[in-house]
Predicted model as a PDB file, atoms N, CA, C, CB and O in Angstrom, pLDDT in the B-factor column:
MODEL        1                                                                  
ATOM      1  N   MET A   1       0.804  -1.179  -0.003  1.00 53.00           N  
ATOM      2  CA  MET A   1      -0.020   0.001  -0.013  1.00 53.00           C  
ATOM      3  C   MET A   1       0.881   1.263  -0.002  1.00 53.00           C  
ATOM      4  CB  MET A   1      -0.991  -0.011   1.201  1.00 53.00           C  
ATOM      5  O   MET A   1       0.480   2.310  -0.509  1.00 53.00           O  
ATOM      6  N   GLU A   2       2.020   1.165   0.540  1.00 63.00           N  
ATOM      7  CA  GLU A   2       2.874   2.327   0.622  1.00 63.00           C  
ATOM      8  C   GLU A   2       3.248   2.835  -0.747  1.00 63.00           C  
ATOM      9  CB  GLU A   2       4.108   2.013   1.409  1.00 63.00           C  
ATOM     10  O   GLU A   2       3.454   4.034  -0.939  1.00 63.00           O  
ATOM     11  N   GLU A   3       3.336   1.933  -1.697  1.00 72.00           N  
ATOM     12  CA  GLU A   3       3.708   2.368  -3.075  1.00 72.00           C  
ATOM     13  C   GLU A   3       2.550   2.890  -3.872  1.00 72.00           C  
ATOM     14  CB  GLU A   3       4.329   1.231  -3.834  1.00 72.00           C  
ATOM     15  O   GLU A   3       2.749   3.504  -4.920  1.00 72.00           O  
ATOM     16  N   GLU A   4       1.327   2.661  -3.402  1.00 77.00           N  
ATOM     17  CA  GLU A   4       0.127   3.145  -4.040  1.00 77.00           C  
ATOM     18  C   GLU A   4      -0.012   2.646  -5.456  1.00 77.00           C  
ATOM     19  CB  GLU A   4       0.105   4.628  -4.026  1.00 77.00           C  
ATOM     20  O   GLU A   4      -0.452   3.383  -6.339  1.00 77.00           O  
ATOM     21  N   ASN A   5       0.360   1.405  -5.681  1.00 85.00           N  
ATOM     22  CA  ASN A   5       0.208   0.767  -6.964  1.00 85.00           C  
ATOM     23  C   ASN A   5      -1.088  -0.053  -6.973  1.00 85.00           C  
ATOM     24  CB  ASN A   5       1.432  -0.120  -7.279  1.00 85.00           C  
ATOM     25  O   ASN A   5      -1.062  -1.282  -6.908  1.00 85.00           O  
ATOM     26  N   TRP A   6      -2.181   0.632  -7.052  1.00 89.00           N  
ATOM     27  CA  TRP A   6      -3.487   0.013  -6.859  1.00 89.00           C  
ATOM     28  C   TRP A   6      -3.900  -0.894  -8.007  1.00 89.00           C  
ATOM     29  CB  TRP A   6      -4.522   1.072  -6.671  1.00 89.00           C  
ATOM     30  O   TRP A   6      -4.600  -1.885  -7.798  1.00 89.00           O  
ATOM     31  N   SER A   7      -3.475  -0.564  -9.203  1.00 90.00           N  
ATOM     32  CA  SER A   7      -3.744  -1.401 -10.359  1.00 90.00           C  
ATOM     33  C   SER A   7      -3.135  -2.782 -10.186  1.00 90.00           C  
ATOM     34  CB  SER A   7      -3.213  -0.746 -11.622  1.00 90.00           C  
ATOM     35  O   SER A   7      -3.798  -3.789 -10.434  1.00 90.00           O  
ATOM     36  N   ASP A   8      -1.907  -2.835  -9.774  1.00 92.00           N  
ATOM     37  CA  ASP A   8      -1.227  -4.142  -9.533  1.00 92.00           C  
ATOM     38  C   ASP A   8      -1.884  -4.853  -8.360  1.00 92.00           C  
ATOM     39  CB  ASP A   8       0.308  -3.942  -9.248  1.00 92.00           C  
ATOM     40  O   ASP A   8      -2.005  -6.078  -8.366  1.00 92.00           O  
ATOM     41  N   ALA A   9      -2.303  -4.103  -7.363  1.00 92.00           N  
ATOM     42  CA  ALA A   9      -2.980  -4.700  -6.190  1.00 92.00           C  
ATOM     43  C   ALA A   9      -4.278  -5.357  -6.639  1.00 92.00           C  
ATOM     44  CB  ALA A   9      -3.267  -3.620  -5.088  1.00 92.00           C  
ATOM     45  O   ALA A   9      -4.610  -6.449  -6.179  1.00 92.00           O  
ATOM     46  N   TYR A  10      -5.005  -4.712  -7.518  1.00 93.00           N  
ATOM     47  CA  TYR A  10      -6.249  -5.245  -8.045  1.00 93.00           C  
ATOM     48  C   TYR A  10      -5.978  -6.558  -8.754  1.00 93.00           C  
ATOM     49  CB  TYR A  10      -6.918  -4.241  -8.998  1.00 93.00           C  
ATOM     50  O   TYR A  10      -6.678  -7.543  -8.517  1.00 93.00           O  
ATOM     51  N   ASP A  11      -4.989  -6.590  -9.607  1.00 93.00           N  
ATOM     52  CA  ASP A  11      -4.661  -7.771 -10.371  1.00 93.00           C  
ATOM     53  C   ASP A  11      -4.262  -8.931  -9.445  1.00 93.00           C  
ATOM     54  CB  ASP A  11      -3.536  -7.459 -11.359  1.00 93.00           C  
ATOM     55  O   ASP A  11      -4.672 -10.071  -9.662  1.00 93.00           O  
ATOM     56  N   GLU A  12      -3.467  -8.634  -8.419  1.00 95.00           N  
ATOM     57  CA  GLU A  12      -3.032  -9.675  -7.466  1.00 95.00           C  
ATOM     58  C   GLU A  12      -4.155 -10.174  -6.633  1.00 95.00           C  
ATOM     59  CB  GLU A  12      -1.950  -9.161  -6.568  1.00 95.00           C  
ATOM     60  O   GLU A  12      -4.274 -11.382  -6.429  1.00 95.00           O  
ATOM     61  N   PHE A  13      -5.013  -9.273  -6.122  1.00 96.00           N  
ATOM     62  CA  PHE A  13      -6.153  -9.748  -5.348  1.00 96.00           C  
ATOM     63  C   PHE A  13      -7.128 -10.545  -6.156  1.00 96.00           C  
ATOM     64  CB  PHE A  13      -6.856  -8.610  -4.732  1.00 96.00           C  
ATOM     65  O   PHE A  13      -7.710 -11.513  -5.667  1.00 96.00           O  
ATOM     66  N   PHE A  14      -7.316 -10.139  -7.416  1.00 95.00           N  
ATOM     67  CA  PHE A  14      -8.236 -10.879  -8.290  1.00 95.00           C  
ATOM     68  C   PHE A  14      -7.661 -12.297  -8.571  1.00 95.00           C  
ATOM     69  CB  PHE A  14      -8.468 -10.089  -9.643  1.00 95.00           C  
ATOM     70  O   PHE A  14      -8.416 -13.269  -8.592  1.00 95.00           O  
ATOM     71  N   GLU A  15      -6.406 -12.407  -8.772  1.00 96.00           N  
ATOM     72  CA  GLU A  15      -5.793 -13.712  -8.973  1.00 96.00           C  
ATOM     73  C   GLU A  15      -5.937 -14.553  -7.728  1.00 96.00           C  
ATOM     74  CB  GLU A  15      -4.321 -13.572  -9.349  1.00 96.00           C  
ATOM     75  O   GLU A  15      -6.250 -15.741  -7.814  1.00 96.00           O  
ATOM     76  N   GLY A  16      -5.711 -13.946  -6.551  1.00 97.00           N  
ATOM     77  CA  GLY A  16      -5.901 -14.681  -5.296  1.00 97.00           C  
ATOM     78  C   GLY A  16      -7.374 -15.094  -5.128  1.00 97.00           C  
ATOM     79  O   GLY A  16      -7.648 -16.207  -4.680  1.00 97.00           O  
ATOM     80  N   PHE A  17      -8.300 -14.232  -5.474  1.00 96.00           N  
ATOM     81  CA  PHE A  17      -9.712 -14.575  -5.391  1.00 96.00           C  
ATOM     82  C   PHE A  17      -9.998 -15.787  -6.284  1.00 96.00           C  
ATOM     83  CB  PHE A  17     -10.596 -13.366  -5.801  1.00 96.00           C  
ATOM     84  O   PHE A  17     -10.643 -16.737  -5.839  1.00 96.00           O  
ATOM     85  N   ARG A  18      -9.541 -15.768  -7.503  1.00 96.00           N  
ATOM     86  CA  ARG A  18      -9.793 -16.907  -8.402  1.00 96.00           C  
ATOM     87  C   ARG A  18      -9.221 -18.192  -7.853  1.00 96.00           C  
ATOM     88  CB  ARG A  18      -9.207 -16.640  -9.778  1.00 96.00           C  
ATOM     89  O   ARG A  18      -9.851 -19.247  -7.933  1.00 96.00           O  
ATOM     90  N   ASN A  19      -8.000 -18.102  -7.281  1.00 97.00           N  
ATOM     91  CA  ASN A  19      -7.429 -19.319  -6.680  1.00 97.00           C  
ATOM     92  C   ASN A  19      -8.216 -19.843  -5.552  1.00 97.00           C  
ATOM     93  CB  ASN A  19      -6.062 -19.076  -6.216  1.00 97.00           C  
ATOM     94  O   ASN A  19      -8.477 -21.043  -5.462  1.00 97.00           O  
ATOM     95  N   TYR A  20      -8.616 -18.928  -4.651  1.00 97.00           N  
ATOM     96  CA  TYR A  20      -9.457 -19.409  -3.525  1.00 97.00           C  
ATOM     97  C   TYR A  20     -10.760 -19.975  -3.980  1.00 97.00           C  
ATOM     98  CB  TYR A  20      -9.730 -18.298  -2.550  1.00 97.00           C  
ATOM     99  O   TYR A  20     -11.233 -20.970  -3.431  1.00 97.00           O  
ATOM    100  N   GLN A  21     -11.372 -19.349  -5.002  1.00 94.00           N  
ATOM    101  CA  GLN A  21     -12.669 -19.770  -5.564  1.00 94.00           C  
ATOM    102  C   GLN A  21     -12.480 -21.191  -6.180  1.00 94.00           C  
ATOM    103  CB  GLN A  21     -13.192 -18.714  -6.671  1.00 94.00           C  
ATOM    104  O   GLN A  21     -13.305 -22.080  -5.970  1.00 94.00           O  
ATOM    105  N   GLU A  22     -11.402 -21.370  -6.924  1.00 94.00           N  
ATOM    106  CA  GLU A  22     -11.164 -22.641  -7.563  1.00 94.00           C  
ATOM    107  C   GLU A  22     -10.964 -23.789  -6.532  1.00 94.00           C  
ATOM    108  CB  GLU A  22      -9.946 -22.525  -8.472  1.00 94.00           C  
ATOM    109  O   GLU A  22     -11.368 -24.933  -6.740  1.00 94.00           O  
ATOM    110  N   ALA A  23     -10.310 -23.399  -5.406  1.00 96.00           N  
ATOM    111  CA  ALA A  23     -10.035 -24.418  -4.357  1.00 96.00           C  
ATOM    112  C   ALA A  23     -11.229 -24.631  -3.425  1.00 96.00           C  
ATOM    113  CB  ALA A  23      -8.811 -24.003  -3.523  1.00 96.00           C  
ATOM    114  O   ALA A  23     -11.210 -25.504  -2.557  1.00 96.00           O  
ATOM    115  N   GLY A  24     -12.273 -23.810  -3.626  1.00 94.00           N  
ATOM    116  CA  GLY A  24     -13.458 -23.939  -2.778  1.00 94.00           C  
ATOM    117  C   GLY A  24     -13.222 -23.382  -1.336  1.00 94.00           C  
ATOM    118  O   GLY A  24     -13.906 -23.770  -0.389  1.00 94.00           O  
ATOM    119  N   ASN A  25     -12.260 -22.488  -1.212  1.00 96.00           N  
ATOM    120  CA  ASN A  25     -11.915 -21.915   0.081  1.00 96.00           C  
ATOM    121  C   ASN A  25     -12.897 -20.767   0.421  1.00 96.00           C  
ATOM    122  CB  ASN A  25     -10.437 -21.403   0.074  1.00 96.00           C  
ATOM    123  O   ASN A  25     -13.139 -19.901  -0.420  1.00 96.00           O  
ATOM    124  N   PRO A  26     -13.451 -20.756   1.625  1.00 92.00           N  
ATOM    125  CA  PRO A  26     -14.397 -19.689   1.993  1.00 92.00           C  
ATOM    126  C   PRO A  26     -13.727 -18.316   2.057  1.00 92.00           C  
ATOM    127  CB  PRO A  26     -15.043 -20.005   3.341  1.00 92.00           C  
ATOM    128  O   PRO A  26     -14.436 -17.313   2.142  1.00 92.00           O  
ATOM    129  N   ARG A  27     -12.420 -18.224   2.019  1.00 95.00           N  
ATOM    130  CA  ARG A  27     -11.753 -16.880   1.992  1.00 95.00           C  
ATOM    131  C   ARG A  27     -11.911 -16.183   0.649  1.00 95.00           C  
ATOM    132  CB  ARG A  27     -10.246 -17.017   2.308  1.00 95.00           C  
ATOM    133  O   ARG A  27     -11.495 -15.033   0.511  1.00 95.00           O  
ATOM    134  N   ALA A  28     -12.474 -16.816  -0.305  1.00 95.00           N  
ATOM    135  CA  ALA A  28     -12.697 -16.202  -1.633  1.00 95.00           C  
ATOM    136  C   ALA A  28     -13.517 -14.938  -1.493  1.00 95.00           C  
ATOM    137  CB  ALA A  28     -13.410 -17.190  -2.593  1.00 95.00           C  
ATOM    138  O   ALA A  28     -13.217 -13.912  -2.103  1.00 95.00           O  
ATOM    139  N   LYS A  29     -14.578 -15.029  -0.662  1.00 94.00           N  
ATOM    140  CA  LYS A  29     -15.453 -13.861  -0.500  1.00 94.00           C  
ATOM    141  C   LYS A  29     -14.658 -12.665   0.130  1.00 94.00           C  
ATOM    142  CB  LYS A  29     -16.697 -14.240   0.401  1.00 94.00           C  
ATOM    143  O   LYS A  29     -14.789 -11.521  -0.305  1.00 94.00           O  
ATOM    144  N   GLN A  30     -13.859 -12.969   1.136  1.00 95.00           N  
ATOM    145  CA  GLN A  30     -13.062 -11.887   1.753  1.00 95.00           C  
ATOM    146  C   GLN A  30     -12.091 -11.299   0.755  1.00 95.00           C  
ATOM    147  CB  GLN A  30     -12.293 -12.403   2.981  1.00 95.00           C  
ATOM    148  O   GLN A  30     -11.927 -10.080   0.703  1.00 95.00           O  
ATOM    149  N   CYS A  31     -11.461 -12.111  -0.015  1.00 95.00           N  
ATOM    150  CA  CYS A  31     -10.531 -11.662  -1.053  1.00 95.00           C  
ATOM    151  C   CYS A  31     -11.245 -10.793  -2.099  1.00 95.00           C  
ATOM    152  CB  CYS A  31      -9.870 -12.875  -1.735  1.00 95.00           C  
ATOM    153  O   CYS A  31     -10.696  -9.813  -2.603  1.00 95.00           O  
ATOM    154  N   LEU A  32     -12.487 -11.188  -2.404  1.00 95.00           N  
ATOM    155  CA  LEU A  32     -13.236 -10.391  -3.408  1.00 95.00           C  
ATOM    156  C   LEU A  32     -13.540  -8.998  -2.882  1.00 95.00           C  
ATOM    157  CB  LEU A  32     -14.557 -11.098  -3.797  1.00 95.00           C  
ATOM    158  O   LEU A  32     -13.652  -8.046  -3.654  1.00 95.00           O  
ATOM    159  N   LYS A  33     -13.671  -8.883  -1.586  1.00 94.00           N  
ATOM    160  CA  LYS A  33     -13.876  -7.540  -0.982  1.00 94.00           C  
ATOM    161  C   LYS A  33     -12.660  -6.641  -1.255  1.00 94.00           C  
ATOM    162  CB  LYS A  33     -14.119  -7.659   0.569  1.00 94.00           C  
ATOM    163  O   LYS A  33     -12.800  -5.453  -1.544  1.00 94.00           O  
ATOM    164  N   TYR A  34     -11.506  -7.220  -1.160  1.00 94.00           N  
ATOM    165  CA  TYR A  34     -10.268  -6.495  -1.433  1.00 94.00           C  
ATOM    166  C   TYR A  34     -10.185  -6.180  -2.950  1.00 94.00           C  
ATOM    167  CB  TYR A  34      -9.017  -7.334  -0.959  1.00 94.00           C  
ATOM    168  O   TYR A  34      -9.695  -5.120  -3.341  1.00 94.00           O  
ATOM    169  N   VAL A  35     -10.649  -7.076  -3.758  1.00 94.00           N  
ATOM    170  CA  VAL A  35     -10.705  -6.817  -5.229  1.00 94.00           C  
ATOM    171  C   VAL A  35     -11.525  -5.608  -5.493  1.00 94.00           C  
ATOM    172  CB  VAL A  35     -11.291  -8.018  -6.006  1.00 94.00           C  
ATOM    173  O   VAL A  35     -11.129  -4.719  -6.247  1.00 94.00           O  
ATOM    174  N   VAL A  36     -12.691  -5.568  -4.864  1.00 93.00           N  
ATOM    175  CA  VAL A  36     -13.613  -4.389  -5.091  1.00 93.00           C  
ATOM    176  C   VAL A  36     -13.005  -3.122  -4.594  1.00 93.00           C  
ATOM    177  CB  VAL A  36     -14.974  -4.591  -4.391  1.00 93.00           C  
ATOM    178  O   VAL A  36     -13.109  -2.087  -5.252  1.00 93.00           O  
ATOM    179  N   LEU A  37     -12.372  -3.167  -3.450  1.00 92.00           N  
ATOM    180  CA  LEU A  37     -11.740  -2.002  -2.832  1.00 92.00           C  
ATOM    181  C   LEU A  37     -10.559  -1.509  -3.720  1.00 92.00           C  
ATOM    182  CB  LEU A  37     -11.240  -2.359  -1.380  1.00 92.00           C  
ATOM    183  O   LEU A  37     -10.448  -0.312  -3.984  1.00 92.00           O  
ATOM    184  N   ALA A  38      -9.721  -2.396  -4.156  1.00 92.00           N  
ATOM    185  CA  ALA A  38      -8.597  -2.024  -5.018  1.00 92.00           C  
ATOM    186  C   ALA A  38      -9.110  -1.466  -6.356  1.00 92.00           C  
ATOM    187  CB  ALA A  38      -7.670  -3.250  -5.261  1.00 92.00           C  
ATOM    188  O   ALA A  38      -8.520  -0.549  -6.927  1.00 92.00           O  
ATOM    189  N   ASN A  39     -10.214  -2.036  -6.839  1.00 91.00           N  
ATOM    190  CA  ASN A  39     -10.797  -1.545  -8.070  1.00 91.00           C  
ATOM    191  C   ASN A  39     -11.310  -0.114  -7.947  1.00 91.00           C  
ATOM    192  CB  ASN A  39     -11.912  -2.448  -8.496  1.00 91.00           C  
ATOM    193  O   ASN A  39     -11.193   0.684  -8.877  1.00 91.00           O  
ATOM    194  N   MET A  40     -11.883   0.196  -6.778  1.00 91.00           N  
ATOM    195  CA  MET A  40     -12.399   1.582  -6.554  1.00 91.00           C  
ATOM    196  C   MET A  40     -11.181   2.562  -6.398  1.00 91.00           C  
ATOM    197  CB  MET A  40     -13.350   1.635  -5.234  1.00 91.00           C  
ATOM    198  O   MET A  40     -11.188   3.650  -6.973  1.00 91.00           O  
ATOM    199  N   ILE A  41     -10.202   2.181  -5.658  1.00 91.00           N  
ATOM    200  CA  ILE A  41      -9.082   3.072  -5.401  1.00 91.00           C  
ATOM    201  C   ILE A  41      -8.279   3.311  -6.683  1.00 91.00           C  
ATOM    202  CB  ILE A  41      -8.180   2.493  -4.302  1.00 91.00           C  
ATOM    203  O   ILE A  41      -7.784   4.415  -6.909  1.00 91.00           O  
ATOM    204  N   ALA A  42      -8.149   2.271  -7.524  1.00 89.00           N  
ATOM    205  CA  ALA A  42      -7.362   2.377  -8.769  1.00 89.00           C  
ATOM    206  C   ALA A  42      -8.191   3.093  -9.849  1.00 89.00           C  
ATOM    207  CB  ALA A  42      -6.919   0.954  -9.271  1.00 89.00           C  
ATOM    208  O   ALA A  42      -7.666   3.379 -10.925  1.00 89.00           O  
ATOM    209  N   LEU A  43      -9.447   3.380  -9.589  1.00 89.00           N  
ATOM    210  CA  LEU A  43     -10.340   4.025 -10.540  1.00 89.00           C  
ATOM    211  C   LEU A  43     -10.387   3.284 -11.842  1.00 89.00           C  
ATOM    212  CB  LEU A  43      -9.922   5.444 -10.780  1.00 89.00           C  
ATOM    213  O   LEU A  43     -10.364   3.895 -12.911  1.00 89.00           O  
ATOM    214  N   LYS A  44     -10.455   1.938 -11.768  1.00 85.00           N  
ATOM    215  CA  LYS A  44     -10.519   1.072 -12.968  1.00 85.00           C  
ATOM    216  C   LYS A  44     -11.935   1.099 -13.509  1.00 85.00           C  
ATOM    217  CB  LYS A  44     -10.082  -0.406 -12.643  1.00 85.00           C  
ATOM    218  O   LYS A  44     -12.910   1.191 -12.763  1.00 85.00           O  
ATOM    219  N   ASP A  45     -12.018   1.016 -14.823  1.00 87.00           N  
ATOM    220  CA  ASP A  45     -13.315   0.900 -15.479  1.00 87.00           C  
ATOM    221  C   ASP A  45     -13.782  -0.496 -15.584  1.00 87.00           C  
ATOM    222  CB  ASP A  45     -13.273   1.489 -16.820  1.00 87.00           C  
ATOM    223  O   ASP A  45     -14.906  -0.741 -16.023  1.00 87.00           O  
ATOM    224  N   ILE A  46     -12.957  -1.439 -15.192  1.00 87.00           N  
ATOM    225  CA  ILE A  46     -13.290  -2.872 -15.245  1.00 87.00           C  
ATOM    226  C   ILE A  46     -14.273  -3.215 -14.121  1.00 87.00           C  
ATOM    227  CB  ILE A  46     -11.998  -3.750 -15.128  1.00 87.00           C  
ATOM    228  O   ILE A  46     -14.046  -2.853 -12.966  1.00 87.00           O  
ATOM    229  N   ASN A  47     -15.326  -3.889 -14.447  1.00 89.00           N  
ATOM    230  CA  ASN A  47     -16.308  -4.375 -13.430  1.00 89.00           C  
ATOM    231  C   ASN A  47     -15.802  -5.731 -13.002  1.00 89.00           C  
ATOM    232  CB  ASN A  47     -17.821  -4.462 -14.002  1.00 89.00           C  
ATOM    233  O   ASN A  47     -15.746  -6.635 -13.836  1.00 89.00           O  
ATOM    234  N   PRO A  48     -15.422  -5.931 -11.725  1.00 88.00           N  
ATOM    235  CA  PRO A  48     -14.941  -7.235 -11.309  1.00 88.00           C  
ATOM    236  C   PRO A  48     -16.031  -8.340 -11.439  1.00 88.00           C  
ATOM    237  CB  PRO A  48     -14.445  -7.150  -9.864  1.00 88.00           C  
ATOM    238  O   PRO A  48     -15.721  -9.530 -11.485  1.00 88.00           O  
ATOM    239  N   PHE A  49     -17.265  -7.923 -11.494  1.00 91.00           N  
ATOM    240  CA  PHE A  49     -18.301  -8.919 -11.595  1.00 91.00           C  
ATOM    241  C   PHE A  49     -18.652  -9.336 -13.019  1.00 91.00           C  
ATOM    242  CB  PHE A  49     -19.502  -8.419 -10.932  1.00 91.00           C  
ATOM    243  O   PHE A  49     -19.640 -10.038 -13.237  1.00 91.00           O  
ATOM    244  N   ASP A  50     -17.868  -8.919 -13.962  1.00 91.00           N  
ATOM    245  CA  ASP A  50     -17.993  -9.384 -15.347  1.00 91.00           C  
ATOM    246  C   ASP A  50     -17.420 -10.796 -15.507  1.00 91.00           C  
ATOM    247  CB  ASP A  50     -17.278  -8.410 -16.307  1.00 91.00           C  
ATOM    248  O   ASP A  50     -17.712 -11.500 -16.473  1.00 91.00           O  
ATOM    249  N   SER A  51     -16.602 -11.183 -14.536  1.00 91.00           N  
ATOM    250  CA  SER A  51     -16.009 -12.556 -14.539  1.00 91.00           C  
ATOM    251  C   SER A  51     -17.035 -13.557 -13.973  1.00 91.00           C  
ATOM    252  CB  SER A  51     -14.662 -12.601 -13.680  1.00 91.00           C  
ATOM    253  O   SER A  51     -17.767 -13.266 -13.027  1.00 91.00           O  
ATOM    254  N   ARG A  52     -17.052 -14.694 -14.569  1.00 91.00           N  
ATOM    255  CA  ARG A  52     -18.068 -15.666 -14.101  1.00 91.00           C  
ATOM    256  C   ARG A  52     -17.768 -16.145 -12.693  1.00 91.00           C  
ATOM    257  CB  ARG A  52     -18.140 -16.875 -15.049  1.00 91.00           C  
ATOM    258  O   ARG A  52     -18.704 -16.559 -12.009  1.00 91.00           O  
ATOM    259  N   GLU A  53     -16.511 -16.120 -12.199  1.00 91.00           N  
ATOM    260  CA  GLU A  53     -16.210 -16.536 -10.836  1.00 91.00           C  
ATOM    261  C   GLU A  53     -16.808 -15.541  -9.830  1.00 91.00           C  
ATOM    262  CB  GLU A  53     -14.682 -16.659 -10.636  1.00 91.00           C  
ATOM    263  O   GLU A  53     -17.276 -15.957  -8.770  1.00 91.00           O  
ATOM    264  N   ALA A  54     -16.802 -14.246 -10.137  1.00 93.00           N  
ATOM    265  CA  ALA A  54     -17.323 -13.276  -9.171  1.00 93.00           C  
ATOM    266  C   ALA A  54     -18.820 -13.085  -9.260  1.00 93.00           C  
ATOM    267  CB  ALA A  54     -16.652 -11.959  -9.364  1.00 93.00           C  
ATOM    268  O   ALA A  54     -19.419 -12.591  -8.305  1.00 93.00           O  
ATOM    269  N   LYS A  55     -19.445 -13.449 -10.348  1.00 92.00           N  
ATOM    270  CA  LYS A  55     -20.866 -13.263 -10.488  1.00 92.00           C  
ATOM    271  C   LYS A  55     -21.645 -13.995  -9.402  1.00 92.00           C  
ATOM    272  CB  LYS A  55     -21.310 -13.724 -11.845  1.00 92.00           C  
ATOM    273  O   LYS A  55     -22.750 -13.572  -9.062  1.00 92.00           O  
ATOM    274  N   VAL A  56     -21.124 -15.040  -8.867  1.00 90.00           N  
ATOM    275  CA  VAL A  56     -21.753 -15.814  -7.808  1.00 90.00           C  
ATOM    276  C   VAL A  56     -22.009 -14.910  -6.581  1.00 90.00           C  
ATOM    277  CB  VAL A  56     -20.860 -17.034  -7.423  1.00 90.00           C  
ATOM    278  O   VAL A  56     -23.017 -15.064  -5.890  1.00 90.00           O  
ATOM    279  N   TYR A  57     -21.089 -13.973  -6.324  1.00 91.00           N  
ATOM    280  CA  TYR A  57     -21.120 -13.120  -5.143  1.00 91.00           C  
ATOM    281  C   TYR A  57     -21.830 -11.743  -5.400  1.00 91.00           C  
ATOM    282  CB  TYR A  57     -19.677 -12.887  -4.661  1.00 91.00           C  
ATOM    283  O   TYR A  57     -21.988 -10.935  -4.485  1.00 91.00           O  
ATOM    284  N   LYS A  58     -22.221 -11.528  -6.598  1.00 88.00           N  
ATOM    285  CA  LYS A  58     -22.731 -10.173  -6.912  1.00 88.00           C  
ATOM    286  C   LYS A  58     -23.936  -9.729  -6.041  1.00 88.00           C  
ATOM    287  CB  LYS A  58     -23.139 -10.122  -8.380  1.00 88.00           C  
ATOM    288  O   LYS A  58     -24.070  -8.543  -5.740  1.00 88.00           O  
ATOM    289  N   ASP A  59     -24.806 -10.677  -5.639  1.00 91.00           N  
ATOM    290  CA  ASP A  59     -25.924 -10.319  -4.804  1.00 91.00           C  
ATOM    291  C   ASP A  59     -25.729 -10.543  -3.375  1.00 91.00           C  
ATOM    292  CB  ASP A  59     -27.071 -11.019  -5.207  1.00 91.00           C  
ATOM    293  O   ASP A  59     -26.684 -10.429  -2.607  1.00 91.00           O  
ATOM    294  N   ASP A  60     -24.487 -10.872  -2.936  1.00 93.00           N  
ATOM    295  CA  ASP A  60     -24.194 -11.063  -1.536  1.00 93.00           C  
ATOM    296  C   ASP A  60     -24.297  -9.712  -0.809  1.00 93.00           C  
ATOM    297  CB  ASP A  60     -22.791 -11.693  -1.354  1.00 93.00           C  
ATOM    298  O   ASP A  60     -23.861  -8.689  -1.336  1.00 93.00           O  
ATOM    299  N   LYS A  61     -24.880  -9.712   0.416  1.00 93.00           N  
ATOM    300  CA  LYS A  61     -25.095  -8.451   1.082  1.00 93.00           C  
ATOM    301  C   LYS A  61     -23.828  -7.705   1.448  1.00 93.00           C  
ATOM    302  CB  LYS A  61     -25.882  -8.676   2.288  1.00 93.00           C  
ATOM    303  O   LYS A  61     -23.805  -6.476   1.381  1.00 93.00           O  
ATOM    304  N   ASP A  62     -22.743  -8.427   1.843  1.00 91.00           N  
ATOM    305  CA  ASP A  62     -21.509  -7.794   2.162  1.00 91.00           C  
ATOM    306  C   ASP A  62     -20.861  -7.207   0.917  1.00 91.00           C  
ATOM    307  CB  ASP A  62     -20.590  -8.768   2.833  1.00 91.00           C  
ATOM    308  O   ASP A  62     -20.319  -6.104   0.979  1.00 91.00           O  
ATOM    309  N   ILE A  63     -20.898  -7.874  -0.155  1.00 90.00           N  
ATOM    310  CA  ILE A  63     -20.328  -7.416  -1.421  1.00 90.00           C  
ATOM    311  C   ILE A  63     -21.123  -6.242  -1.980  1.00 90.00           C  
ATOM    312  CB  ILE A  63     -20.291  -8.563  -2.440  1.00 90.00           C  
ATOM    313  O   ILE A  63     -20.550  -5.272  -2.477  1.00 90.00           O  
ATOM    314  N   MET A  64     -22.429  -6.336  -1.895  1.00 90.00           N  
ATOM    315  CA  MET A  64     -23.276  -5.236  -2.324  1.00 90.00           C  
ATOM    316  C   MET A  64     -23.000  -3.949  -1.526  1.00 90.00           C  
ATOM    317  CB  MET A  64     -24.739  -5.631  -2.188  1.00 90.00           C  
ATOM    318  O   MET A  64     -23.018  -2.852  -2.083  1.00 90.00           O  
ATOM    319  N   ALA A  65     -22.747  -4.098  -0.220  1.00 91.00           N  
ATOM    320  CA  ALA A  65     -22.414  -2.929   0.573  1.00 91.00           C  
ATOM    321  C   ALA A  65     -21.126  -2.267   0.078  1.00 91.00           C  
ATOM    322  CB  ALA A  65     -22.278  -3.315   2.039  1.00 91.00           C  
ATOM    323  O   ALA A  65     -21.027  -1.042   0.009  1.00 91.00           O  
ATOM    324  N   MET A  66     -20.160  -3.090  -0.260  1.00 84.00           N  
ATOM    325  CA  MET A  66     -18.916  -2.514  -0.797  1.00 84.00           C  
ATOM    326  C   MET A  66     -19.097  -1.834  -2.163  1.00 84.00           C  
ATOM    327  CB  MET A  66     -17.867  -3.603  -0.917  1.00 84.00           C  
ATOM    328  O   MET A  66     -18.484  -0.806  -2.453  1.00 84.00           O  
ATOM    329  N   MET A  67     -19.955  -2.440  -2.986  1.00 84.00           N  
ATOM    330  CA  MET A  67     -20.201  -1.814  -4.306  1.00 84.00           C  
ATOM    331  C   MET A  67     -20.978  -0.480  -4.179  1.00 84.00           C  
ATOM    332  CB  MET A  67     -20.993  -2.795  -5.216  1.00 84.00           C  
ATOM    333  O   MET A  67     -20.841   0.406  -5.022  1.00 84.00           O  
ATOM    334  N   ARG A  68     -21.762  -0.360  -3.155  1.00 85.00           N  
ATOM    335  CA  ARG A  68     -22.532   0.896  -2.992  1.00 85.00           C  
ATOM    336  C   ARG A  68     -21.585   2.064  -2.649  1.00 85.00           C  
ATOM    337  CB  ARG A  68     -23.621   0.735  -1.868  1.00 85.00           C  
ATOM    338  O   ARG A  68     -21.965   3.226  -2.792  1.00 85.00           O  
ATOM    339  N   LEU A  69     -20.375   1.763  -2.203  1.00 82.00           N  
ATOM    340  CA  LEU A  69     -19.445   2.812  -1.900  1.00 82.00           C  
ATOM    341  C   LEU A  69     -18.904   3.516  -3.122  1.00 82.00           C  
ATOM    342  CB  LEU A  69     -18.338   2.269  -1.119  1.00 82.00           C  
ATOM    343  O   LEU A  69     -18.380   4.627  -3.031  1.00 82.00           O  
ATOM    344  N   ARG A  70     -19.033   2.863  -4.274  1.00 73.00           N  
ATOM    345  CA  ARG A  70     -18.497   3.389  -5.526  1.00 73.00           C  
ATOM    346  C   ARG A  70     -19.144   4.698  -5.829  1.00 73.00           C  
ATOM    347  CB  ARG A  70     -18.705   2.413  -6.681  1.00 73.00           C  
ATOM    348  O   ARG A  70     -18.836   5.319  -6.846  1.00 73.00           O  
TER     349      ARG A  70                                                      
ENDMDL                                                                          
END                                                                             
């Protein structure tokens, strides 16, 4: 975070999310929260929920709360 390279952080968190999701690890949801946060801070135009892995969580109340911050 000190380097403020949010775009790379987004890419790394998203890769971590996909790995957790693939392994069936419940930490995938927590990692997705960081994906959304890094996406907001980096001002990316990419919607993280365009990926099929993330669509499962799109209607989750915790994730929706994060998305409302945008």
